[in-house]
N, C-alpha and C positions, 0 to 999 in steps of 0.2 A: 777360316781354316783352321785345321786341326794343329795342337801344339806337340811337340816331342819333347821329353823331359826324361833326364837321368837323374837316379837318385842313390845314394850311398855315400861310401867314403869319398871325400874329396879327391884324394890323390888318383883314385881309380876313375872317377867320372869327368875329370877336368877337359879330356881330350873331346869328349862328345860336343863340348860348347864350340870347338872349333869346325865342326859339320852341321851347325845349326840348332842343336838340343839346347834347351833351358837346363841347367842344373841346379838341385836341390842337395847341397851337402846334409849328410846326416850321419854321424858317428857312433851311434849307438841305437839299442832298440827301442828306446823311448823317442828319440828323434825321428826315427822312422815310422813310426806309429803316428806322430804328429803330421808330419809331412803328407804321410798317405791318406790320413784323415782329413786334411785340408784340401787335396788334389780330388780326393773322390767327391766334393761337392761341386768342382768345377766340369762342366759339360763341353767345354771345348778342347779337352785333351784326348789324342788318338793314341798315343803309345807312351808308355812309361817303361825306362829300363832301370832295373832295381838289380844292385850287385848282390851275388849270391850269398855270400856273408850276412849282410844284413837281412836278406829275407829268411834266412834260416834263424836268426835271432828273434825275427816278429812274424810268424806264419799266421798269425791272428789278424794283424794289419793288413798283410796281402789278401788274405780271405775277406775280409770286411771291404776293401777298395774293390775287388772284383764285383761283389754283391751289390755296391751302392753305384758303382759306375761300369755297368756290364758294356757300354759301348767302347770303352777304353781298352787297349790290349795292354796289359802288363805282362813284362817278361823277364826272366831272370838271366842275369848275365855274369859269367866266371870272373874272378879277379885273375891278378896275376900269379896267384897261387894254384891255378888249374881250378878245374871243376870238381864239385863234390858230388854231382849227378843228381842234385836236388832237382833241377828243372827237368832232367828226362824221367825222374820218378813221377813227377807232377803230370807231364804229358802223358805218361804211359796208364795214369790212373784215369784221365780225362778221355783217352781213347777206349779204355775197357768201358767206362761209363756210358759214352755213346754209342758204342756197338755191341757191348755185351760181350766182347772176347778180348783175351789180352794179347794182342798181335804182337806186339815189341817185345814180349818176354821179359822175364827177370834176369838181372845180370848180377 
């Protein structure tokens, strides 16, 4: 069975534990890199939720995770501060790469 894991600032991800997620607190970019590096080697992971602030601080670790574990879904979630639209930009670029057209447009 696949595992679901939330990664990021403990205060933002703790609620996911109540709905069955494992949590991996990471309070800075270095910790995120370490956690994602370890998770990328585990093949039973199905979903990783990463807080937007931590994803923005360590985009390289996110890219490495996706490359090393292509079967797992890593998605970025906003924090209580709202979204900086980083995940939208990422999705827009992925759609453009896959179909060759910027269907979502720039905002």
